[in-house]
Each structure stands twice: as C-alpha cells, then as structure tokens.
VEXKE-142235 format. One record per residue (C-alpha): x, y, z; residue number from 0. Coordinates in nm, 3 decimals, padded with zeros to 5 digits, always signed. Example, Ala and Ser with C-alpha at 12.3 -4.5 7.8 and 13.67 -1.06 7.14 Angstrom:
<recs>
- +01.230|-00.450|+00.780|0
- +01.367|-00.106|+00.714|1
</recs>
This chain:
<recs>
- -01.377|+01.281|+01.404|0
- -01.357|+01.002|+01.149|1
- -01.083|+00.746|+01.029|2
- -01.047|+00.925|+00.707|3
- -00.856|+01.194|+00.878|4
- -00.724|+01.036|+01.182|5
- -00.567|+00.698|+01.110|6
- -00.605|+00.424|+01.355|7
- -00.396|+00.092|+01.372|8
- -00.697|-00.066|+01.202|9
- -00.639|+00.139|+00.871|10
- -00.295|+00.204|+00.844|11
- -00.121|+00.173|+00.518|12
- -00.476|+00.239|+00.349|13
- -00.394|+00.573|+00.191|14
- -00.548|+00.780|+00.472|15
- -00.441|+01.151|+00.384|16
- -00.387|+01.403|+00.646|17
- -00.385|+01.771|+00.623|18
- -00.056|+01.935|+00.673|19
- -00.126|+02.085|+01.029|20
- -00.238|+01.730|+01.152|21
- +00.077|+01.563|+00.993|22
- +00.298|+01.826|+01.148|23
- +00.158|+01.759|+01.497|24
- +00.333|+02.092|+01.635|25
- +00.402|+02.456|+01.627|26
- +00.636|+02.597|+01.357|27
- +00.766|+02.929|+01.490|28
- +00.973|+03.122|+01.224|29
- +01.287|+03.159|+01.449|30
- +01.478|+02.909|+01.221|31
- +01.592|+03.160|+00.962|32
- +01.701|+03.415|+01.232|33
- +01.911|+03.121|+01.402|34
- +02.054|+02.999|+01.071|35
- +02.142|+03.371|+00.990|36
- +02.337|+03.428|+01.327|37
- +02.486|+03.091|+01.319|38
- +02.628|+03.180|+00.949|39
- +02.727|+03.520|+01.070|40
- +02.934|+03.365|+01.380|41
- +03.092|+03.068|+01.159|42
- +03.203|+03.371|+00.917|43
- +03.350|+03.573|+01.208|44
- +03.499|+03.259|+01.335|45
- +03.673|+03.177|+00.999|46
- +03.795|+03.536|+00.980|47
- +03.956|+03.514|+01.327|48
- +04.133|+03.195|+01.216|49
- +04.248|+03.360|+00.910|50
- +04.398|+03.652|+01.097|51
- +04.581|+03.441|+01.355|52
- +04.717|+03.237|+01.061|53
- +04.848|+03.547|+00.870|54
- +04.954|+03.716|+01.196|55
- +05.197|+03.390|+01.253|56
- +05.381|+03.427|+00.904|57
</recs>
C-alpha cells in the first residue's frame, strides 16, 4: 500500500485522496432509517398523549 491512498504523518495536508470506504473506516448498516422512523412515530404518539391529557383537563 502506498502513501497516495494511505496518508502518513509525513504527507498530511498534501492533497492525499481516500476512497469513500477508506475515509469512512467502518461499517454502515442501514438501520438508521428504521431508528429514525420509529423515533418519529414515538414522538408523535407522545405528543398525542400530552394533547389528550391537556384537552381532558379543560
């Protein structure tokens, strides 16, 4: 492996380019969309519960 794809302390800042996978340096599972979706649904349910208790008190 050469220094053009894997920068070292010697050549930092010299415009070394990395591929997307090398720059990411980790796995990217597609679970984020499900977590965001479920979180949004739970927030909406929470707001509906708070709204229901607010209307019941009047």
